[in-house]
C-alpha positions, -999 to +999 in steps of 0.1 A: +704-478+342+680-504+332+668-509+296+640-530+285+631-543+254+598-562+253+582-576+219+564-605+202+583-632+188+601-622+154+603-584+164+641-587+163+644-576+203+670-600+204+696-586+177+684-551+185+688-556+224+723-570+220+735-544+194+724-512+215+740-530+246+774-535+229+767-496+213+763-483+248+785-505+266+760-524+289+755-556+299+731-575+277+704-600+293+690-624+270+663-640+294+649-661+265+683-679+265+680-682+304+649-701+299+664-721+273+695-731+292+671-743+326+652-763+296+685-779+286+694-787+322+658-805+328+667-827+290+701-834+306+684-845+338+656-867+320+631-852+341+596-855+334+575-824+321+549-830+344+571-829+373+569-791+382+588-802+418+617-814+398+617-788+374+615-759+400+646-776+416+667-776+385+657-738+380+666-729+414+702-753+413+710-740+378+742-718+376+738-694+346+758-667+331+764-645+306+797-635+295+806-616+261+774-624+246+775-661+252+753-684+277+773-707+303+754-735+322+776-745+350+806-730+334+799-748+299+791-727+269+759-734+258+751-707+235+744-731+204+729-763+224+701-738+235+689-732+203+686-765+189+650-778+177+653-803+208+652-774+233+631-748+214+600-775+212+600-781+249+610-748+263+572-736+272+570-763+299+600-742+313+582-707+306+547-719+315+557-728+348+548-701+373+570-711+400+599-715+378+594-675+364+594-663+399+629-683+404+642-665+371+628-634+377+649-632+409+678-646+391+671-618+364+671-591+390+701-605+408+720-602+378+710-565+369+716-553+403+743-527+404+750-528+367+737-509+337+720-536+314+698-540+281+674-565+289+648-582+265+620-606+263+581-601+271+575-591+306+610-573+313+590-538+318+558-552+334+568-579+356+605-583+358+618-545+362+584-523+364+606-495+377+634-497+349+646-462+336+638-470+299+609-492+286+606-501+249+582-523+233+593-534+196+569-551+172+558-551+139+527-566+119+524-606+118+524-604+082+561-582+085+575-608+112+566-641+090+584-624+062+617-614+082+615-651+094+611-667+059+641-646+050+662-660+081+654-697+072+658-691+029+695-676+045+701-710+062+689-729+033+655-737+047+624-728+024+591-727+043+556-713+030+552-679+046+515-694+053+531-718+074+556-691+096+523-671+098+500-699+114+527-712+141+536-672+146+503-665+154+493-693+174+528-683+194+514-648+199+479-660+214+497-681+239+521-655+250+494-631+253+473-656+276+501-666+295+488-664+332+519-653+342+546-635+321+519-628+293+529-605+263+519-569+266+533-534+268+539-516+298+520-481+303+554-464+301+571-482+275+577-462+242+562-481+212+587-486+179+565-500+151+592-515+129+570-523+096+592-508+067+621-502+084+654-518+077+674-534+108+696-505+108+668-479+112+654-503+141+690-504+156+692-460+153+655-458+165+659-476+195+693-463+203+682-425+199+655-433+226+679-448+250+704-417+247+677-396+249+662-413+284+697-416+294+705-379+290+674-371+306+682-387+338+717-372+336+696-338+336+675-349+365+707-353+387+723-321+379 
């Protein structure tokens, strides 16, 4: 069974996807970390961001694996490295290249083949796994997502004006909706979860209930 959880930046889809995967014993596919892993590989190879051929070659050759919630690049645990600002600031060069998205779409499908998987991103239910048995689109208002992000930063000792967070977030939302490939949109058959006013525990419970209900329905169809 494949479960896709898509949604905009700051909706909490990564943490929720990881939690529900653990709760139901499914593998977790962090597609964002996959794109970041390719970005890190390109940085290490000192490739120019306008050299599409070289970037595509790196994506094809990259050995990326997920184990116990960690991401490995050629056997090296790079879970922390792929979250560094130096990677975040340039990951768009990888994510916006159609040919690289095609390569990583194939890698994502290979990872999920024959497995029970929870996967998250912005195009998992629409382009990567259009036949997924359970699709969820997790979202929240821009203001709610900005407040959550501000709180996360405060907890790490960083104080950023919510207006600045909201401006950056709105720009990313627009970019994600306008991308030529892999653009942000809910699948027609996705269940919408609007999480404004909900605690993380409530969001987890809601998403988990949707998945379990769908799983029970699939079992019933087979009996």
